[in-house]
C-alpha positions as CSV (number, residue, x, y, z in Angstrom):
1,M,-9.0,17.3,6.2
2,I,-9.0,13.3,6.4
3,T,-10.5,11.9,9.5
4,E,-9.7,9.3,11.4
5,I,-11.9,7.0,10.3
6,Q,-11.2,8.1,6.7
7,A,-7.6,7.5,7.3
8,V,-8.4,3.6,8.7
9,I,-10.6,3.2,5.4
10,L,-7.8,4.5,2.9
11,G,-5.0,2.6,5.1
12,V,-6.7,-0.7,4.8
13,I,-7.6,-0.2,0.9
14,E,-3.7,1.2,0.5
15,G,-2.5,-2.1,2.2
16,F,-4.7,-4.4,0.0
17,T,-4.1,-3.0,-2.9
18,E,-0.5,-2.0,-3.4
19,F,0.9,-5.3,-4.7
20,L,-2.4,-6.8,-6.5
21,P,-2.6,-5.6,-10.1
22,I,-5.1,-3.2,-9.7
23,S,-3.8,0.0,-8.9
24,S,-4.0,1.0,-5.1
25,T,-3.7,4.5,-6.6
26,A,-7.1,4.0,-8.5
27,H,-8.4,2.8,-5.7
28,L,-7.0,5.5,-3.2
29,I,-8.7,8.2,-5.6
30,L,-11.6,6.9,-6.4
31,A,-12.5,6.1,-2.4
32,S,-11.8,9.3,-2.0
33,D,-14.2,10.7,-4.2
34,V,-17.0,8.4,-2.8
35,L,-16.1,9.6,1.1
36,R,-16.4,12.9,-0.4
37,I,-12.3,14.0,0.3
38,T,-11.8,17.0,-1.6
39,Q,-8.4,16.9,-3.4
40,S,-6.1,19.0,-1.9
41,D,-2.2,18.9,-1.7
42,Y,-2.3,17.2,2.0
43,V,-4.7,14.8,0.6
44,K,-2.4,13.6,-2.4
45,S,0.8,13.4,0.0
46,F,-1.3,11.1,2.1
47,E,-2.1,8.4,-0.9
48,I,1.7,9.1,-1.8
49,I,3.2,8.4,1.9
50,I,0.8,5.7,3.5
51,Q,2.0,3.8,0.7
52,L,5.4,3.7,2.3
53,G,3.5,1.3,5.2
54,A,2.6,-0.9,2.2
55,V,6.3,-1.0,1.4
56,L,7.4,-1.6,4.7
57,A,5.4,-4.5,4.9
58,V,7.5,-5.9,2.1
59,V,11.0,-5.3,3.9
60,W,9.5,-7.0,6.9
61,L,8.9,-10.3,4.7
62,Y,11.6,-10.2,2.6
63,W,14.3,-8.3,4.3
64,K,16.7,-11.7,4.0
65,D,16.4,-10.8,0.1
66,L,16.9,-7.1,0.5
67,V,20.4,-7.8,2.1
68,K,21.7,-9.8,-0.9
69,I,24.2,-7.8,-2.8
70,E,23.0,-9.0,-6.3
71,I,19.6,-8.7,-5.3
72,L,20.1,-5.1,-4.2
73,K,22.0,-4.2,-7.6
74,K,19.1,-5.5,-9.9
75,L,16.6,-3.6,-8.1
76,L,18.6,-0.4,-8.4
77,V,19.0,-1.1,-12.0
78,A,15.4,-1.6,-12.3
79,F,14.5,1.5,-10.2
80,L,16.6,4.1,-12.2
81,P,14.1,4.4,-15.1
82,T,11.0,5.2,-12.6
83,G,13.5,7.3,-10.5
84,I,14.6,9.5,-13.4
85,L,11.4,9.9,-14.7
86,G,9.5,10.2,-11.7
87,F,12.0,13.2,-10.5
88,L,11.1,15.0,-14.2
89,F,7.8,14.5,-14.3
90,Y,7.0,14.5,-10.6
91,K,5.1,18.2,-10.5
92,A,2.9,17.1,-13.7
93,V,1.8,13.8,-12.2
94,K,0.8,15.4,-9.1
95,N,-0.6,18.3,-10.6
96,Y,-2.4,16.6,-13.5
97,L,-2.8,13.3,-13.2
98,L,-3.4,12.5,-9.3
99,G,-6.9,12.9,-8.6
100,N,-8.2,13.0,-12.6
101,I,-10.9,10.6,-12.3
102,S,-10.9,10.4,-16.0
103,V,-7.6,9.2,-16.3
104,V,-7.6,6.8,-13.6
105,L,-10.9,4.9,-14.9
106,W,-9.3,5.1,-18.4
107,S,-5.8,3.4,-17.0
108,L,-8.0,1.0,-15.2
109,A,-10.1,-0.4,-18.0
110,V,-7.3,-0.4,-20.3
111,G,-4.9,-2.0,-18.2
112,G,-8.1,-4.8,-17.3
113,I,-8.2,-5.7,-21.1
114,F,-4.5,-6.0,-21.4
115,L,-4.3,-8.4,-18.7
116,I,-7.4,-10.5,-20.0
117,L,-5.8,-10.6,-23.4
118,L,-2.2,-11.4,-21.7
119,E,-3.4,-14.4,-20.0
120,K,-5.3,-15.7,-23.3
121,F,-1.9,-15.3,-25.1
122,L,0.0,-17.1,-22.3
123,R,-2.5,-19.9,-22.0
124,G,-0.8,-23.2,-22.5
125,T,3.2,-22.0,-22.5
126,K,5.3,-23.7,-20.1
127,Q,7.3,-21.5,-17.5
128,E,10.7,-22.7,-16.3
129,T,11.1,-23.0,-12.2
130,L,13.7,-19.4,-12.0
131,D,14.2,-17.7,-9.0
132,M,15.3,-13.8,-8.9
133,N,18.8,-14.5,-9.1
134,A,18.1,-15.7,-12.7
135,I,16.4,-12.2,-13.8
136,S,19.5,-10.7,-16.3
137,Y,20.2,-7.1,-15.6
138,R,19.1,-6.1,-19.1
139,Q,15.9,-7.6,-18.0
140,C,15.8,-5.7,-14.8
141,L,16.2,-2.5,-17.0
142,A,13.0,-3.4,-19.2
143,L,10.8,-4.2,-16.0
144,G,11.8,-0.6,-14.8
145,L,10.7,0.8,-17.9
146,F,7.5,-1.0,-17.9
147,Q,7.0,-0.2,-14.4
148,S,7.5,3.8,-15.0
149,V,4.3,3.8,-17.2
150,A,2.5,3.5,-13.6
151,M,3.5,7.0,-13.1
152,I,-0.2,7.3,-15.0
153,P,-3.0,7.0,-11.8
154,G,-4.7,3.8,-12.8
155,V,-2.0,1.9,-14.7
156,S,-0.8,-0.1,-11.4
157,R,2.9,-0.4,-10.7
158,S,2.9,-4.1,-9.8
159,A,0.6,-4.4,-13.0
160,A,2.9,-2.9,-15.4
161,T,5.7,-4.8,-13.8
162,I,4.3,-8.4,-13.9
163,V,3.1,-7.6,-17.3
164,G,6.4,-7.0,-18.4
165,G,8.0,-9.8,-16.7
166,L,5.3,-12.6,-18.2
167,L,5.9,-10.9,-21.5
168,M,9.8,-12.0,-20.9
169,G,9.1,-15.2,-20.1
170,I,9.5,-14.5,-16.3
171,P,7.9,-17.4,-14.1
172,R,4.6,-15.8,-12.4
173,K,5.8,-16.2,-8.4
174,T,9.3,-14.8,-9.8
175,I,8.0,-11.9,-10.9
176,V,5.7,-11.3,-8.2
177,E,8.0,-11.5,-5.8
178,F,10.6,-8.9,-7.7
179,S,7.7,-6.8,-8.0
180,F,7.1,-6.8,-4.0
181,L,11.0,-6.0,-3.8
182,L,11.0,-3.3,-6.3
183,A,8.5,-1.7,-4.8
184,V,10.8,-0.8,-2.0
185,P,13.2,1.8,-3.6
186,T,10.3,3.1,-5.8
187,M,7.9,3.9,-3.0
188,A,10.4,5.3,-0.7
189,A,11.7,7.5,-3.1
190,A,8.2,8.9,-4.3
191,T,7.4,9.3,-0.4
192,G,11.1,10.9,0.1
193,L,10.6,13.3,-2.6
194,D,6.9,14.3,-1.2
195,L,8.0,14.6,2.1
196,L,11.0,17.2,1.1
197,K,8.4,19.4,-1.2
198,S,5.4,19.4,1.3
199,A,6.4,18.1,4.7
200,G,6.1,21.9,6.0
201,A,2.6,22.4,4.7
202,W,1.1,20.2,7.7
203,N,-0.2,20.5,11.0
204,A,0.3,18.2,14.0
205,D,-3.1,16.6,13.7
206,Q,-2.8,16.1,9.8
207,A,0.3,14.3,10.8
208,G,-1.3,12.1,13.4
209,V,-4.1,10.9,10.8
210,L,-1.3,10.3,8.1
211,L,0.5,8.2,10.7
212,L,-2.8,6.2,11.5
213,G,-3.2,5.2,7.9
214,F,0.6,4.2,7.6
215,V,0.0,1.7,10.1
216,V,-2.8,0.3,9.1
217,S,-1.4,0.0,5.5
218,F,1.7,-1.8,7.1
219,I,-0.5,-4.3,8.6
220,T,-2.9,-5.0,5.8
221,A,-0.3,-5.4,3.3
222,V,1.2,-7.9,5.0
223,L,-1.7,-9.9,5.0
224,A,-2.3,-9.4,0.9
225,V,1.4,-10.1,0.1
226,K,0.7,-13.6,1.9
227,W,-2.5,-13.8,0.3
228,L,-1.4,-13.0,-3.4
229,L,1.1,-15.5,-3.2
230,R,-1.2,-18.6,-2.5
231,Y,-3.8,-17.0,-4.8
232,I,-1.3,-17.3,-7.9
233,A,-0.2,-20.4,-7.1
234,R,-3.5,-22.0,-8.6
235,H,-5.1,-18.7,-10.5
236,T,-4.0,-16.3,-13.5
237,F,-4.3,-12.8,-13.5
238,T,-7.7,-12.7,-15.5
239,S,-9.5,-12.3,-12.3
240,F,-8.2,-8.8,-11.5
241,G,-8.3,-7.7,-15.0
242,I,-12.0,-8.4,-15.3
243,Y,-12.3,-6.7,-11.5
244,R,-10.8,-3.9,-12.8
245,L,-13.1,-3.5,-15.7
246,L,-16.1,-4.3,-13.4
247,L,-15.1,-1.6,-10.9
248,V,-15.2,0.9,-13.7
249,L,-18.1,0.3,-14.8
250,I,-20.0,0.4,-11.2
251,F,-17.9,3.9,-11.0
252,L,-19.5,5.0,-14.3
253,L,-23.2,3.8,-13.7
254,H,-23.0,4.8,-9.9
255,G,-20.3,7.9,-9.4
């Protein structure tokens, strides 16, 4: 069972980390371990569903883009790989990967190294000023394939999408915002699938705690999205790579 205080803590962690390339799922799993929350089907569902609170923050901030038909079509194309693979491997991911500390730590470490190396590779390259309308459908499909790797806990959905976009030459601000929007169908589908499969297993108290985490996640995510856009205007993603490696080191030393 998750207490109200634990729900608030997890909601803050989810809201702040969902759109940063540091893996919200990894942070929730590691935080649950530190808080001595036993991994159960309910806890796993809690970790999945409060992500929808963070995603609603994007709907709140970007609703004007989300009602544009061209943007919606591109998001649908980008969502397809994750949607199909997520449906096929839902049980395997939830039963064997979610909650697996070793998988999380390895994913965080490898992802951190990749971000650092990518920034060294991109150093000095000039990026054109392009908006999301300039992203092609072929690029959308490729971005969806990159995002699908994030089914592995610790990879980070936003990091996978951002890395894919940068490798294809999409400007930082553009790919970050596209990653924000792509979270909407992706996490809505993940939450919907989990609700269909496990909602009947909760009692009223558990549903109330879940709602609390959901609301806290939404509020925190609004602030995190605004902060990240300001941050990338002047900085690279190297610091996030370093942070991932430090988090792994700290957890190995004190976990």
